[in-house]
C-alpha positions in Angstrom: 25.4 -4.7 107.5 28.0 -5.2 104.7 26.5 -8.6 103.8 23.1 -7.3 103.4 24.3 -4.4 101.1 26.2 -7.1 99.0 23.0 -9.2 98.7 21.0 -6.3 97.6 23.5 -5.3 94.9 23.5 -8.9 93.4 19.7 -8.8 93.3 19.6 -5.4 91.4 22.2 -6.8 88.9 20.2 -10.0 88.3 17.0 -8.0 87.9 18.5 -5.6 85.4 19.9 -8.6 83.4 16.4 -10.2 83.3 14.7 -7.0 82.0 17.3 -6.5 79.3 16.9 -10.0 78.0 13.1 -9.7 78.1 13.2 -6.6 75.6 12.5 -7.7 72.1 14.5 -5.0 70.5 17.7 -5.8 72.3 19.4 -8.7 70.6 22.9 -9.6 69.7 23.9 -8.3 66.1 25.4 -11.7 65.3 21.9 -13.3 65.8 20.2 -11.1 63.3 19.1 -12.9 60.0 19.1 -10.7 56.9 16.3 -11.3 54.4 17.4 -13.0 51.2 17.5 -10.8 48.0 14.6 -11.6 45.7 15.5 -11.6 42.0 12.5 -11.5 39.6 12.7 -14.2 36.8 13.2 -12.8 33.3 10.0 -12.0 31.4 9.3 -14.5 28.7 9.5 -13.3 25.0 6.1 -13.0 23.6 5.4 -14.4 20.1 3.5 -11.4 19.1 6.7 -9.3 19.5 8.6 -11.7 17.3 5.9 -11.7 14.6 5.8 -7.8 14.7 9.6 -7.8 14.4 9.5 -10.2 11.5 6.8 -8.1 9.7 8.9 -5.0 10.1 11.9 -6.8 8.5 10.0 -8.4 5.6 7.5 -5.6 5.0 3.8 -5.7 4.7 2.7 -7.2 1.3 -0.7 -6.8 -0.4 -2.3 -7.2 -3.8 -5.6 -7.4 -5.7 -7.6 -6.4 -8.7 -9.4 -3.3 -9.8 -12.2 -2.7 -12.3 -12.9 0.9 -13.4 -15.0 2.9 -15.8 -13.1 5.6 -17.8 -13.8 9.0 -19.2 -11.4 11.5 -20.8 -10.4 13.7 -23.7 -7.3 13.9 -26.0 -6.5 10.4 -27.2 -9.4 10.0 -29.5 -11.8 12.6 -31.0 -14.4 14.3 -28.7 -15.2 12.7 -25.3 -13.6 9.3 -24.8 -15.1 6.5 -22.7 -13.8 3.1 -21.7 -13.1 0.5 -19.0 -10.0 -1.0 -17.5 -9.1 -4.0 -15.5 -5.8 -4.0 -13.5 -3.9 -6.2 -11.1 -1.5 -4.7 -8.5 0.9 -5.7 -5.8 2.1 -3.5 -3.0 4.9 -3.5 -0.4 4.4 -1.2 2.6 3.5 2.0 0.9 4.9 1.3 -2.6 2.8 -0.4 -5.3 3.2 -1.6 -8.9 0.2 -2.2 -11.2 -0.5 -3.5 -14.7 -3.8 -2.6 -16.4 -5.5 -3.4 -19.8 -7.9 -0.8 -21.0 -10.3 -0.1 -23.9 -11.1 3.4 -25.1 -13.7 4.5 -27.7 -14.9 7.9 -28.9 -18.4 9.0 -27.9 -19.2 9.0 -31.6 -18.4 6.3 -34.1 -15.4 7.0 -36.3 -14.1 4.5 -39.0 -10.5 4.5 -40.2 -10.4 4.1 -44.1 -7.5 1.7 -44.5 -7.2 -1.3 -46.8 -8.1 -4.1 -46.8 -10.8 -3.5 -44.2 -12.3 -0.4 -42.5 -11.8 -0.4 -38.6 -13.7 1.5 -36.1 -11.5 4.0 -34.2 -10.6 2.9 -30.7 -7.6 2.5 -28.4 -6.4 -0.7 -26.7 -3.7 0.1 -24.2 -1.5 -1.7 -21.6 -0.8 0.6 -18.6 2.0 0.2 -16.2 1.8 2.3 -13.0 4.2 2.5 -10.0 4.1 4.8 -7.0 3.0 5.5 -3.5 -0.2 4.6 -1.6 -0.6 5.6 2.0 -1.5 3.0 4.6 -3.1 5.5 7.0 -4.8 7.8 4.5 -6.9 6.9 1.3 -4.4 8.7 -0.9 -2.1 7.5 -3.7 0.0 8.9 -6.5 2.0 7.2 -9.4 3.9 7.5 -12.6 2.6 6.0 -15.8 3.9 4.3 -18.9 1.6 3.1 -21.7 1.9 1.2 -24.9 -1.0 0.2 -27.2 -2.7 0.3 -30.5 -5.1 2.7 -32.2 -7.8 1.1 -34.3 -6.6 -2.5 -33.8 -8.2 -5.6 -35.4 -9.6 -6.7 -32.1 -8.0 -10.2 -32.4 -6.2 -12.2 -29.7 -3.0 -12.2 -31.7 -3.2 -8.5 -31.7 -3.5 -8.3 -27.9 -0.4 -10.4 -27.5 1.4 -8.2 -30.0 0.5 -5.0 -28.2 2.4 -6.4 -25.1 5.7 -5.9 -26.9 4.5 -3.0 -29.1 4.8 -5.0 -32.4 2.1 -2.9 -34.3 2.3 -0.7 -37.3 3.9 2.6 -36.6 0.8 4.7 -37.5 -1.3 2.6 -35.1 1.0 2.6 -32.3 0.3 4.4 -29.0 3.1 5.2 -26.6 2.6 7.7 -23.8 4.0 8.6 -20.3 2.6 10.5 -17.5 1.2 10.4 -13.9 -1.8 10.7 -11.7 -3.2 10.7 -8.2 -6.3 9.0 -6.6 -8.4 8.4 -3.6 -9.4 4.9 -2.3 -12.5 5.1 0.1 -12.7 1.9 2.3 -15.9 0.0 1.9 -14.7 -3.0 3.9 -11.4 -4.6 5.0 -10.8 -5.9 1.4 -13.0 -3.6 -0.8 -12.5 0.1 -1.8 -14.2 2.7 -3.9 -11.5 4.3 -6.1 -11.5 7.6 -7.9 -8.5 8.5 -10.1 -7.3 11.4 -12.2 -4.6 10.9 -14.7 -2.6 12.7 -17.5 -0.9 10.9 -20.3 1.4 12.6 -22.9 1.8 10.7 -26.3 5.4 10.2 -27.3 4.4 9.2 -30.7 1.5 10.8 -32.7 0.5 9.8 -36.2 -2.4 10.9 -38.5 -5.1 8.3 -39.3 -7.4 8.9 -42.3 -11.2 8.6 -41.5 -13.9 7.7 -43.8 -15.1 11.3 -43.7 -12.0 12.2 -45.6 -10.4 14.1 -42.7 -7.3 12.8 -40.8 -7.2 12.6 -37.1 -4.2 13.0 -34.8 -4.2 12.6 -30.9 -3.9 15.8 -28.9 -0.6 16.8 -27.1 -2.0 15.4 -23.8 -4.9 13.1 -22.8 -6.7 13.9 -19.6 -8.7 11.1 -17.9 -10.8 10.4 -14.8 -12.0 7.1 -13.5 -14.2 5.5 -10.9 -14.3 1.9 -9.9 -14.1 -0.9 -7.4 -10.8 -2.3 -5.9 -10.7 -5.7 -4.2 -7.5 -6.9 -2.4 -5.5 -6.9 0.8 -3.5 -3.9 2.0 
């Protein structure tokens, strides 16, 4: 009797051990293998980011040329008309421009000076510096001018006007400012409209053949319309 009970107990113990070993979730903690930690490789530095950083450091440069037709009052008798060619450079939203313009009155006037009589007109160098938006077609600037009234229209005279080496009563010196709009026509071309005010610093009488002297007004108001070609 005792022997059969012992044999039955041993059989139950072996059956229990076999069932436990067969269960997949029952394992020795020391036999568990932990997954290796995965570390993502560093993202490569893109050349585009480097170029963008370099542009921010050096700034965005541009430049070009502009040709405009002019209309105004104040510098010469009556309504004044003219044309100007200018070159400019810009850095980000700042620009610097040098222009050469020629103004004539609507009617012909002749200055009665010896040894020759000269038609009244104004040759002027204009230096502008200011702000031009990169996101809007707006710009504004300050202006400084130097030129010659009733010049001899010779190349030597043009070079002299660059340094203001002209006779006192023919000299034009003015300062002022203006604003404008540049409507994009393409990536490199714009239609430009400007309004400007110049105040003469020196004003002198010039005797006309009519026998009446002429003196510029206290301020010259102008507007212009033209084409600008260049990179922004």
